[in-house]
C-alpha positions in Angstrom: -8.5 -16.4 -4.1 -9.3 -13.2 -6.0 -7.2 -10.7 -7.9 -8.1 -7.0 -8.4 -5.2 -5.9 -10.5 -4.2 -7.7 -13.7 -3.1 -6.9 -17.3 -3.6 -8.5 -20.7 -2.4 -8.0 -24.2 -4.9 -5.1 -24.4 -2.2 -3.1 -22.7 1.2 -4.6 -21.6 0.5 -8.1 -20.4 1.6 -11.2 -22.3 -1.7 -13.1 -22.1 -4.8 -12.4 -24.2 -7.9 -11.6 -22.1 -9.2 -15.1 -22.7 -5.9 -16.7 -21.8 -5.7 -14.6 -18.6 -9.1 -15.8 -17.5 -8.2 -19.4 -18.2 -5.0 -19.0 -16.2 -7.0 -17.5 -13.3 -9.3 -20.5 -13.4 -6.4 -22.8 -13.1 -5.4 -21.0 -10.0 -8.9 -21.4 -8.6 -9.5 -17.6 -8.6 -13.1 -16.8 -8.1 -13.1 -13.1 -8.7 -11.0 -11.3 -11.3 -10.6 -7.7 -12.3 -8.9 -6.8 -15.6 -7.3 -3.4 -15.2 -5.3 -2.7 -18.4 -3.5 0.6 -18.8 -5.7 3.4 -20.2 -8.0 1.0 -22.0 -11.1 -1.2 -21.8 -10.3 -3.0 -25.0 -9.9 -6.4 -23.4 -12.9 -6.2 -21.1 -15.6 -7.7 -23.4 -13.5 -10.8 -24.3 -12.4 -11.3 -20.7 -16.0 -11.1 -19.4 -17.2 -13.7 -21.9 -14.4 -16.1 -20.9 -15.1 -15.5 -17.2 -18.7 -16.5 -17.7 -17.6 -19.8 -19.2 -15.2 -20.4 -16.3 -17.7 -19.4 -13.7 -15.5 -16.5 -12.5 -17.0 -13.3 -11.3 -15.5 -10.6 -13.5 -14.9 -7.0 -12.6 -14.3 -4.6 -15.5 -11.6 -2.2 -14.7 -8.8 0.2 -15.9 -5.6 1.6 -14.6 -5.2 5.3 -15.5 -1.9 7.3 -15.4 -2.3 10.5 -13.4 -0.1 13.6 -13.9 2.2 13.5 -10.9 5.7 14.4 -9.8 8.2 13.2 -8.6 6.9 9.6 -8.7 4.1 7.8 -10.6 0.4 8.0 -9.8 -1.8 5.2 -11.1 -5.5 5.2 -10.4 -7.5 2.0 -10.6 -11.1 2.1 -11.7 -12.9 -1.0 -10.6 -16.4 -2.0 -11.8 -16.4 0.5 -14.7 -19.7 -1.0 -15.8 -21.3 1.9 -17.7 -18.5 3.8 -19.6 -19.7 7.3 -20.3 -19.2 8.9 -23.7 -16.6 11.3 -22.1 -14.8 8.3 -20.6 -14.7 6.5 -24.0 -13.4 9.6 -25.7 -10.8 10.2 -23.1 -9.3 6.8 -23.2 -9.1 7.0 -27.0 -7.0 10.2 -26.6 -4.8 8.4 -24.0 -4.2 5.6 -26.5 -3.0 8.2 -29.1 -0.7 9.7 -26.5 0.7 6.3 -25.6 1.6 5.7 -29.3 3.4 9.0 -29.4 5.3 8.1 -26.3 6.3 4.7 -27.8 7.7 6.4 -30.9 9.7 8.8 -28.7 11.2 5.8 -26.8 12.2 4.3 -30.2 13.9 7.5 -31.1 15.9 7.5 -27.9 17.0 3.9 -28.5 18.1 4.7 -32.0 20.1 7.8 -30.8 21.9 5.4 -28.4 23.0 3.3 -31.3 20.5 0.5 -31.0 19.1 -0.8 -34.3 15.3 -0.9 -33.8 12.1 -0.1 -35.6 8.7 0.3 -34.1 7.6 -2.8 -36.0 10.1 -4.9 -34.0 8.4 -3.8 -30.7 4.9 -4.2 -32.2 5.7 -7.8 -33.1 6.7 -8.6 -29.5 3.3 -7.2 -28.4 1.5 -9.6 -30.7 0.1 -6.6 -32.6 -1.6 -5.3 -29.4 -1.0 -2.2 -27.4 2.7 -1.5 -26.8 4.1 -0.7 -23.4 7.5 -0.6 -21.7 7.6 -4.4 -21.0 7.7 -5.0 -24.7 10.7 -2.7 -25.0 12.3 -4.6 -22.1 11.7 -7.9 -24.0 13.4 -6.4 -27.1 16.5 -5.4 -25.0 16.6 -8.9 -23.5 16.3 -10.6 -26.9 19.1 -8.4 -28.2 21.3 -9.4 -25.3 21.6 -5.8 -24.2 20.4 -6.8 -20.7 19.9 -10.1 -19.0 16.3 -9.8 -17.9 13.3 -7.5 -17.7 14.3 -6.2 -14.3 17.7 -5.1 -15.6 16.0 -3.5 -18.6 14.0 -1.2 -16.3 16.8 -0.6 -13.9 19.2 0.5 -16.6 17.1 2.0 -19.3 13.3 2.1 -18.9 12.5 3.2 -15.4 11.8 6.8 -14.5 15.0 8.9 -14.9 16.8 6.3 -17.1 18.0 6.9 -20.7 15.0 5.5 -22.5 12.3 6.7 -20.2 9.7 9.0 -21.7 7.0 10.4 -19.4 3.5 9.5 -20.3 1.1 12.4 -20.3 -1.4 11.6 -17.6 -4.8 12.8 -16.7 -5.7 15.4 -14.1 -6.6 13.5 -10.9 -10.0 15.2 -10.5 -10.9 14.6 -14.2 -10.0 10.9 -13.8 -12.1 10.6 -10.7 -15.1 12.1 -12.4 -14.8 9.9 -15.5 -14.5 6.7 -13.4 -17.4 7.5 -11.1 -19.7 8.7 -13.8 -19.0 5.3 -15.5 -20.1 3.4 -12.4 -16.7 2.7 -11.0 -14.8 2.8 -7.7 -11.5 4.7 -7.5 -8.5 3.1 -5.9 -4.9 4.5 -5.6 -2.7 1.8 -7.1 0.6 0.8 -5.3 0.8 4.0 -3.2 4.5 3.8 -2.7 5.1 4.6 -6.4 4.1 8.2 -5.5 7.6 8.5 -4.0 6.2 10.4 -1.0 7.7 10.1 2.5 5.8 8.4 5.2 5.6 11.7 7.1 3.6 13.2 4.2 1.7 10.3 2.9 -1.2 10.2 5.4 -2.2 13.9 4.8 -1.7 13.4 1.1 -4.0 10.4 0.9 -6.5 12.2 3.2 -6.5 15.0 0.7 -7.1 12.6 -2.2 -10.0 11.1 -0.2 -11.5 14.5 0.3 -11.4 15.0 -3.5 -13.3 11.7 -3.9 -10.8 8.8 -3.8 -12.5 5.6 -2.5 -9.7 3.3 -1.6 -6.0 2.3 -1.7 -4.3 -0.8 -3.0 -2.5 -1.5 0.3 -1.2 -4.9 -0.8 1.0 -5.0 -3.9 4.0 -7.2 -4.7 6.3 -4.3 -5.2 6.1 -3.4 -1.5 7.2 -5.5 1.5 4.6 -7.1 3.8 5.6 -4.6 6.5 4.9 -1.6 4.2 1.6 -3.2 3.0 0.4 -3.7 6.6 1.2 -0.1 7.3 -0.7 1.0 4.3 -3.7 -1.1 5.3 -3.6 0.4 8.7 -3.6 3.9 7.2 -6.5 3.1 4.9 -8.6 1.7 7.7 -7.8 4.7 9.9 -9.2 6.9 7.1 -12.2 4.6 6.6 -11.2 3.8 3.0 -11.7 0.7 0.9 -8.6 -1.6 1.1 -7.7 -3.7 -2.0 -5.0 -6.1 -3.0 -3.7 -7.2 -6.3 -0.9 -9.1 -8.1 -0.4 -6.5 -10.9 0.0 -9.6 -13.1 1.6 -9.1 -16.6 2.3 -12.7 -17.5 5.7 -13.4 -19.1 6.4 -9.7 -19.2 6.7 -9.7 -15.4 7.4 -13.3 -14.5 7.8 -12.3 -10.8 4.1 -11.5 -10.6 1.7 -14.4 -10.0 -2.0 -14.4 -10.3 -3.8 -14.3 -7.0 -0.6 -13.6 -5.1 0.5 -10.3 -3.6 3.3 -9.1 -1.3 5.3 -11.7 0.5 3.8 -14.5 -1.6 0.4 -14.1 0.2 -2.8 -15.3 -1.4 -5.3 -12.6 -2.1 -8.4 -13.7 -0.1 -12.0 -12.9 -0.7 -11.9 -10.7 2.4 -10.5 -7.9 0.3 -13.6 -8.0 -1.9 -15.8 -8.0 1.2 -14.1 -4.8 2.3 -15.5 -3.0 -0.7 -19.3 -3.0 -0.2 -20.3 -1.9 -3.7 -18.4 -4.8 -5.2 -19.3 -7.3 -2.5 -23.0 -6.7 -3.0 -23.7 -7.9 -6.5 -23.2 -10.7 -9.0 -22.6 -9.6 -12.6 -25.2 -7.4 -14.1 -27.7 -9.3 -16.3 -27.2 -6.8 -19.1 -23.6 -5.9 -19.5 -22.5 -3.1 -21.9 -19.6 -5.4 -22.9 -21.6 -8.3 -24.1 -21.2 -9.1 -27.8 
């Protein structure tokens, strides 16, 4: 099995990069991409751990793109040579994420919930804070029963504690990923909230701008929808990827190496991306300590 979409404590996952790799090894995963939100902070640690476990490691990132009415996330896979502009931009994104988190705290306080930012930071283990950590707080305070309910009632788009994250311009994100050696993939396309009637032409337009592939297989979509997305991607001659979107205990419904319908993610998905299928890890990685 492989997994091309995972998260660690460098963003909003519950496992450290090392623990994530060890968990992947226990599941007999042979290829693993770390795609934390708007950061490469966990990549060096994960790569070192992957070498020890004989797992092929793919440095990656998941970038928020400015989009309405839904959410547009862009995966960058094999970001092996981060450019100065790329590094500067993700630093700015981290600062904007911090501002967003403080705005969520303010909304919670206005709703009568006793909470300080330090409470959420503790739940993150001192790492990057994201909405799953706010969900954990709501669960711990018995305001909701579980993470799913926390998002459904409070943290999802349009809900009381949702604060939009300022995303990057699509063309800017494409340029940054590509100049850093990466491949661009539209993550969980159904999150765009675009009708099936409009989706093919929209993705074709993204492709014309430089998008390389689509994540056809994602656990948030049904197998029927995933098959349809895969057919669309193949029709457009795009790369097709699959991922678990693993977050550890912060999203217990997501399992490493498993995607929609409980299906294992096979190495065939890596083979469908020639630039990734060609090589083993580079001898001189920019992430080596």
